[in-house]
C-alpha positions in Angstrom: 99.2 25.1 102.2 99.8 21.9 103.9 103.1 20.4 103.3 103.4 16.4 103.1 105.3 14.7 105.4 107.0 11.7 105.2 105.6 8.7 107.1 107.2 7.9 110.7 107.8 4.4 110.4 105.8 2.7 113.3 107.8 1.8 116.9 107.6 -1.1 118.7 108.8 -4.0 120.7 112.1 -5.4 118.6 112.1 -8.9 118.1 115.1 -9.3 120.1 113.5 -8.0 123.5 110.3 -10.3 122.2 112.2 -13.3 122.3 113.8 -12.7 125.9 110.2 -12.1 127.3 108.8 -15.1 125.6 111.7 -17.3 126.8 111.5 -16.0 130.3 107.9 -16.2 130.4 108.1 -20.1 129.5 111.3 -20.8 131.7 109.5 -18.7 134.6 106.0 -21.0 133.6 108.0 -24.1 133.7 109.5 -23.7 137.0 106.6 -22.5 139.0 104.6 -25.6 137.4 107.5 -27.6 138.4 107.4 -26.0 142.0 104.0 -26.3 142.4 104.1 -30.0 141.2 107.4 -31.0 143.3 106.9 -28.8 146.5 103.8 -27.1 147.3 102.1 -30.5 146.3 104.5 -32.8 147.4 102.5 -34.1 150.7 99.5 -34.1 148.6 101.0 -36.3 146.0 102.6 -38.5 148.6 99.7 -39.3 150.7 97.7 -40.1 147.9 100.3 -42.6 146.8 100.2 -44.0 150.4 96.2 -44.2 150.6 95.9 -46.0 147.2 98.7 -48.3 148.7 96.9 -49.2 151.3 93.3 -49.7 149.8 95.5 -52.0 147.1 96.8 -53.8 149.9 93.3 -54.3 151.7 91.7 -55.6 148.6 94.4 -58.1 147.7 94.2 -59.5 151.4 90.1 -59.4 151.5 90.3 -61.9 148.1 93.1 -64.0 149.8 91.3 -64.0 153.0 90.8 -67.8 153.3 94.1 -68.9 151.8 96.9 -70.7 153.1 99.3 -68.2 152.0 97.7 -65.2 153.6 100.4 -65.0 156.5 102.9 -64.8 153.7 100.7 -62.5 151.5 100.6 -60.3 154.4 104.2 -60.2 154.9 105.0 -59.2 151.4 102.8 -56.6 151.4 104.2 -55.5 154.7 107.6 -55.4 153.6 106.9 -54.1 150.0 104.8 -50.9 151.5 106.2 -50.4 155.1 102.8 -51.3 156.6 101.8 -53.1 159.6 99.2 -55.4 159.0 96.7 -57.2 161.7 94.4 -59.8 161.1 91.8 -61.3 163.6 89.1 -64.0 163.4 86.3 -63.2 164.7 84.1 -65.8 166.9 81.4 -65.8 170.2 84.7 -66.1 172.7 86.2 -63.2 171.2 89.0 -62.5 168.6 92.1 -64.8 167.8 94.9 -63.2 165.6 96.0 -64.5 162.5 98.4 -62.6 161.2 101.0 -60.4 162.7 103.2 -58.7 160.1 105.4 -55.5 160.7 107.0 -53.4 158.0 110.8 -52.2 157.7 112.5 -51.4 160.3 109.9 -51.4 162.7 111.1 -52.6 166.0 108.1 -55.8 167.0 105.0 -56.2 166.2 101.7 -54.4 167.4 98.9 -55.9 168.7 95.1 -54.7 169.6 92.9 -55.1 172.6 89.7 -56.7 172.9 88.5 -53.1 173.2 90.0 -51.6 170.5 88.8 -54.4 168.3 85.5 -54.0 169.2 86.1 -50.5 168.6 87.3 -50.3 165.0 84.8 -53.0 163.9 81.8 -50.8 164.8 83.8 -47.8 162.8 83.8 -49.7 159.8 80.4 -51.1 160.0 79.2 -47.8 160.2 81.3 -46.7 157.3 80.2 -49.6 155.2 82.5 -52.2 156.2 85.9 -50.4 155.8 87.2 -47.3 157.8 90.1 -45.2 157.0 91.7 -42.4 158.9 94.8 -40.3 159.4 96.3 -39.7 163.1 99.2 -38.6 165.1 100.8 -41.6 166.7 101.7 -41.3 170.2 105.2 -41.9 171.3 104.4 -44.7 173.6 101.4 -45.9 172.3 100.8 -46.0 168.6 97.4 -46.7 168.9 96.8 -44.2 171.1 96.1 -41.2 168.6 94.3 -38.3 167.9 92.5 -38.4 164.4 93.1 -35.7 162.4 90.2 -34.5 160.0 90.8 -34.7 156.4 91.4 -31.7 154.7 92.2 -29.7 158.0 94.5 -27.0 157.9 97.5 -25.6 160.4 100.7 -27.2 161.4 101.6 -30.5 159.8 102.2 -33.2 162.1 105.6 -34.8 162.1 104.7 -38.4 163.3 101.9 -39.0 161.5 100.0 -42.5 160.3 97.6 -43.7 158.0 95.2 -46.4 159.3 92.4 -48.5 157.7 90.2 -51.2 159.5 87.9 -53.5 157.3 85.0 -56.1 158.3 86.2 -59.2 155.8 83.8 -62.5 155.8 85.2 -65.6 154.1 83.6 -68.2 152.4 83.0 -70.7 155.4 80.8 -67.4 156.8 84.1 -67.0 159.2 84.1 -62.9 160.5 87.9 -61.1 160.3 89.2 -57.9 161.1 91.7 -56.2 159.0 93.7 -53.9 160.6 96.6 -51.9 158.2 98.4 -48.9 159.3 101.4 -46.9 157.4 103.5 -44.4 158.4 103.2 -40.8 156.6 106.9 -39.9 156.4 108.0 -36.2 157.2 109.0 -34.8 154.2 110.0 -31.0 155.8 113.6 -31.8 154.9 113.1 -33.1 151.5 110.7 -30.1 150.7 113.5 -27.6 152.0 116.2 -29.5 149.8 113.9 -28.9 146.5 113.4 -25.7 147.4 117.0 -24.5 147.7 117.9 -27.1 144.4 114.8 -24.9 142.6 116.0 -21.6 143.5 119.8 -22.9 141.6 117.7 -24.3 138.9 115.5 -21.5 137.9 118.5 -19.2 138.0 120.4 -21.4 135.5 117.6 -21.9 133.5 117.4 -18.3 132.8 120.5 -17.6 132.0 120.2 -20.5 129.7 117.4 -18.8 128.2 119.3 -15.7 128.1 121.8 -17.2 125.9 119.4 -18.6 123.6 117.9 -15.4 123.2 120.9 -13.6 122.0 121.9 -16.3 120.0 118.4 -16.6 118.1 118.5 -12.8 117.8 121.6 -13.1 115.7 120.5 -15.5 113.8 117.0 -14.2 112.9 117.1 -10.6 113.7 120.2 -9.3 111.8 119.2 -10.7 108.6 115.6 -9.0 108.8 117.4 -5.6 109.7 119.9 -5.8 106.7 117.0 -6.8 104.5 114.9 -4.1 106.1 118.0 -1.6 105.2 117.9 -3.1 101.7 113.9 -2.6 101.2 114.6 1.4 102.1 117.1 1.6 99.1 114.6 -0.4 96.8 112.0 1.9 97.8 114.0 4.9 96.8 114.4 2.9 93.4 117.7 1.2 93.8 117.0 -2.1 92.1 120.2 -3.4 92.7 120.0 -4.4 96.2 121.0 -7.9 97.7 118.5 -9.7 100.1 120.3 -12.6 100.0 122.2 -13.5 103.5 122.8 -16.3 105.9 119.7 -17.6 108.4 117.7 -19.9 109.4 115.6 -21.7 106.2 112.4 -19.1 106.2 114.9 -16.2 106.4 117.1 -17.5 103.8 113.7 -17.9 101.4 112.5 -14.5 102.1 115.6 -13.0 100.8 115.6 -15.2 97.4 111.7 -13.7 97.4 112.7 -10.3 97.7 115.7 -10.3 95.3 113.2 -11.7 92.6 110.6 -9.1 93.8 113.6 -6.7 93.1 114.3 -8.0 89.3 110.7 -8.0 88.7 110.3 -4.7 89.9 113.4 -3.4 87.8 111.9 -4.9 84.6 108.6 -3.2 85.1 110.0 -0.3 85.6 112.3 -0.2 82.5 109.4 -1.4 80.3 107.3 1.4 81.6 110.0 3.8 80.6 110.1 2.2 77.4 106.1 2.4 77.4 106.2 6.2 77.6 109.1 6.6 75.0 107.4 4.3 72.3 103.9 5.8 73.1 105.3 9.5 73.0 107.3 8.8 70.0 104.1 7.0 68.0 102.4 10.4 69.2 104.8 12.7 68.1 105.2 11.4 64.5 101.6 11.8 63.5 101.3 15.1 65.0 104.3 16.5 63.8 103.3 15.8 60.4 99.7 16.8 61.0 101.0 20.1 62.2 103.9 20.6 59.3 101.4 19.7 56.7 98.7 22.1 57.9 101.4 24.8 57.9 102.2 24.2 54.8 98.6 24.4 53.4 98.2 27.6 55.5 101.2 29.5 54.2 101.8 28.2 50.6 99.6 28.9 48.1 98.4 25.9 46.3 100.0 23.2 48.5 96.2 22.4 49.7 96.1 19.6 47.3 94.1 16.2 47.9 97.3 14.5 48.7 98.2 16.6 51.6 94.8 16.4 53.0 95.1 12.8 52.7 98.6 12.5 54.9 96.7 14.8 57.1 93.9 12.0 57.6 96.0 9.0 57.3 98.1 10.5 60.3 94.7 11.3 62.3 93.5 8.0 61.8 96.9 6.3 62.8 96.8 8.4 66.3 92.8 7.3 66.3 94.2 3.5 65.7 96.6 4.2 68.5 94.1 5.8 71.3 91.2 3.0 70.5 93.6 0.1 70.8 95.0 1.5 74.4 91.9 1.5 75.5 90.8 -1.7 74.2 93.9 -3.2 76.0 92.7 -1.2 79.1 89.2 -2.5 78.9 90.8 -6.4 78.7 93.0 -6.0 81.3 90.5 -4.4 83.8 88.0 -7.2 83.1 85.5 -4.8 81.5 85.2 -6.3 78.3 83.6 -9.9 78.2 83.7 -12.1 75.3 80.3 -12.3 73.2 80.2 -16.3 72.6 79.0 -17.4 69.4 79.5 -20.2 66.7 81.0 -19.3 63.8 83.7 -20.7 60.7 87.0 -19.4 61.9 88.2 -20.6 58.0 85.8 -18.4 56.7 86.7 -15.5 59.4 90.4 -15.5 58.2 89.5 -15.5 54.6 88.0 -12.4 54.8 90.6 -11.0 57.2 93.1 -11.5 54.4 91.3 -10.1 52.0 91.7 -6.9 53.3 95.5 -6.9 53.0 95.0 -6.6 49.1 96.8 -3.0 49.0 99.5 -4.3 50.8 100.3 -7.6 48.7 99.6 -5.5 45.4 101.2 -2.4 45.7 103.7 -2.6 48.8 105.4 -6.1 47.4 103.8 -8.2 50.5 103.1 -11.9 49.9 100.6 -13.5 52.4 100.4 -17.0 51.8 97.0 -19.3 53.1 97.2 -22.7 53.9 94.2 -23.9 55.6 92.2 -27.3 55.4 88.5 -27.8 56.0 86.3 -25.5 57.8 86.4 -25.5 61.4 83.5 -24.2 63.6 84.5 -22.6 66.9 82.5 -20.6 69.9 84.1 -17.7 70.2 83.8 -13.8 70.3 83.9 -13.1 66.7 85.0 -9.3 66.9 87.6 -10.6 69.3 89.2 -13.4 67.3 89.2 -11.2 64.0 91.0 -8.4 66.3 93.6 -11.5 67.1 94.2 -12.6 63.2 94.7 -8.8 62.4 97.4 -8.4 65.2 99.1 -11.3 63.7 99.4 -10.7 60.4 99.9 -6.9 61.4 103.0 -8.4 63.4 104.2 -10.5 61.2 104.3 -7.6 58.3 106.5 -5.4 60.4 109.1 -8.1 61.2 109.2 -10.1 58.4 112.5 -10.4 56.1 113.7 -9.1 53.1 111.1 -11.7 51.2 108.3 -9.9 52.6 106.6 -13.3 53.0 104.3 -13.9 55.6 102.5 -17.3 55.9 99.1 -18.2 57.5 98.1 -21.5 58.3 94.9 -23.1 59.7 94.9 -26.7 60.6 91.5 -28.2 62.0 92.9 -31.1 64.3 89.6 -32.7 65.2 88.7 -31.6 68.1 90.9 -28.2 68.3 92.0 -26.1 65.3 95.3 -24.1 65.2 96.1 -20.7 64.0 99.4 -20.3 62.8 101.2 -17.1 61.5 104.7 -17.1 60.2 107.3 -14.4 59.3 111.0 -14.8 57.9 112.3 -12.0 60.2 115.6 -12.1 62.6 113.6 -14.2 65.2 113.4 -13.4 68.7 116.0 -14.9 71.5 114.9 -17.2 74.0 115.3 -15.4 76.7 113.0 -12.4 75.3 110.3 -14.6 74.5 108.5 -14.5 77.8 108.5 -10.6 77.1 107.1 -10.0 73.7 103.5 -9.9 75.1 104.2 -6.9 77.2 102.9 -3.4 75.6 105.4 -1.8 73.4 108.0 -4.5 74.3 110.9 -4.2 71.5 113.3 -6.9 70.9 116.3 -4.5 69.2 115.3 -1.9 71.7 115.5 0.7 68.9 111.9 2.1 67.9 110.6 1.5 64.6 107.3 2.9 63.3 105.2 -0.1 62.3 104.5 -0.4 58.8 100.9 -1.4 60.3 99.4 -1.5 63.4 100.0 0.5 66.5 102.7 -1.7 68.6 100.1 -3.0 70.9 99.1 -5.6 69.0 100.6 -8.9 71.1 99.6 -7.3 74.1 95.9 -7.3 72.8 96.4 -10.8 71.5 97.1 -12.0 74.7 94.5 -10.7 76.6 91.6 -11.8 74.4 93.1 -15.2 74.1 93.4 -15.2 78.2 89.9 -14.4 78.2 88.9 -17.6 75.8 91.2 -19.8 77.8 92.9 -20.6 74.7 96.4 -22.1 74.2 98.8 -19.9 72.6 102.5 -19.3 72.4 105.4 -18.5 69.8 108.6 -20.8 68.1 111.1 -18.9 67.2 114.5 -19.7 65.6 117.3 -16.5 65.6 117.8 -15.5 61.9 115.4 -17.4 60.8 112.0 -16.2 62.0 109.1 -16.7 64.2 105.9 -18.7 64.4 102.8 -17.0 66.6 100.2 -19.4 67.1 96.7 -20.4 69.0 94.6 -23.1 69.6 90.9 -23.2 69.8 88.4 -26.1 70.7 86.1 -27.1 67.6 82.4 -27.2 68.1 80.8 -30.7 67.0 78.8 -30.2 63.9 75.7 -32.6 64.8 75.5 -31.1 68.4 75.3 -27.4 66.4 72.8 -28.7 64.0 70.5 -30.3 66.8 70.7 -26.9 68.6 
């Protein structure tokens, strides 16, 4: 025979380790991305920036080539971008230097030979009017340089420059050659410094991440561990556990929700125990009487009387009613029973229901007073509404006061009709009102065998009225009695006739 084994909790990574992994991963990615952009791609970004500056200066000088402020503008751009700028006017006799501006810290000004000018003009013409290239500058002659192919790999050169030549024509048809060069400073020292800094920055960030994780672990994980321990106690049936505690807002809200759930589970467990106790009592009493009367009729001559047989029949009927009510309530709560909607006069239905209480009013001293106005047509399930009326009246009879008076009222309020059933009993405390619709709920906690009904009436009433989307409730004053009521919409007479 197989033994039931307790389900072993699934093991996994704790929230503390997950936080450590997440924070370390985030820090590593942040450092890596910064490393790539600030160290590996530093030269690329720097060269791209210098190229944009050079092309921008070329465009600006091209726009002011025939302006009187050309020289001043060239000197300003040269100082701002640390560039050497040469402009030559080209004519049939050769070339004439127009502008010669050197950048900050440059020793003297550069000049181009006639051969270089012709060579540069030719290169610019072949490339659409402008030619840009990168070269390694000679220590003796800046213009004696070897071009570096763009995108070429290998060792980074330490003495590089970026050069641009452009053929220009002013509005008068004069031709010019614009030459601009700028140095590409060696960044190896800067990169080396950044590498050292990033080792320290990465270590400090990882250490800070560890401290942050420890703090968050204490703030998040500890309350959850405590709640987990409390949940285990709750599963064992200890409803006095406390889930509240410190932590973030979500943790506190979770604790409050779990405390509420534990309280509701405690109430549900208590109601279940009372339900079993009360049903057992209601089943045991008629069964005991049936058995007792049956044994008397069997063992004692002359006890087989109609009166004793009637007792057995009455108790059997009570048992049957109890079982039927339990089945009806189960069907209502499971959604098996659906209302069969039809139009009928609620006033007539109420009058026919009260007519069946003549035995109680005539022989047992109960007084059922009816107060109703004109007829009220409603659309509902007549059988279910009749059951609601029976259960509310039975409940009032069981709990009315010593005057044994029950008042039933039907008020047609135009758009709705309101039915009220009032007793003169002990009333219901305010904190107990929301529980009275539960099965077998007892206010006084002392089980009393109902004079009529099975004790499930209010639960059936609630479920039937919920199916009809009806408004219902109870108004009660302790010591003076209670009034149970419900409202249903009234059908329009003209629309009903037209149909």
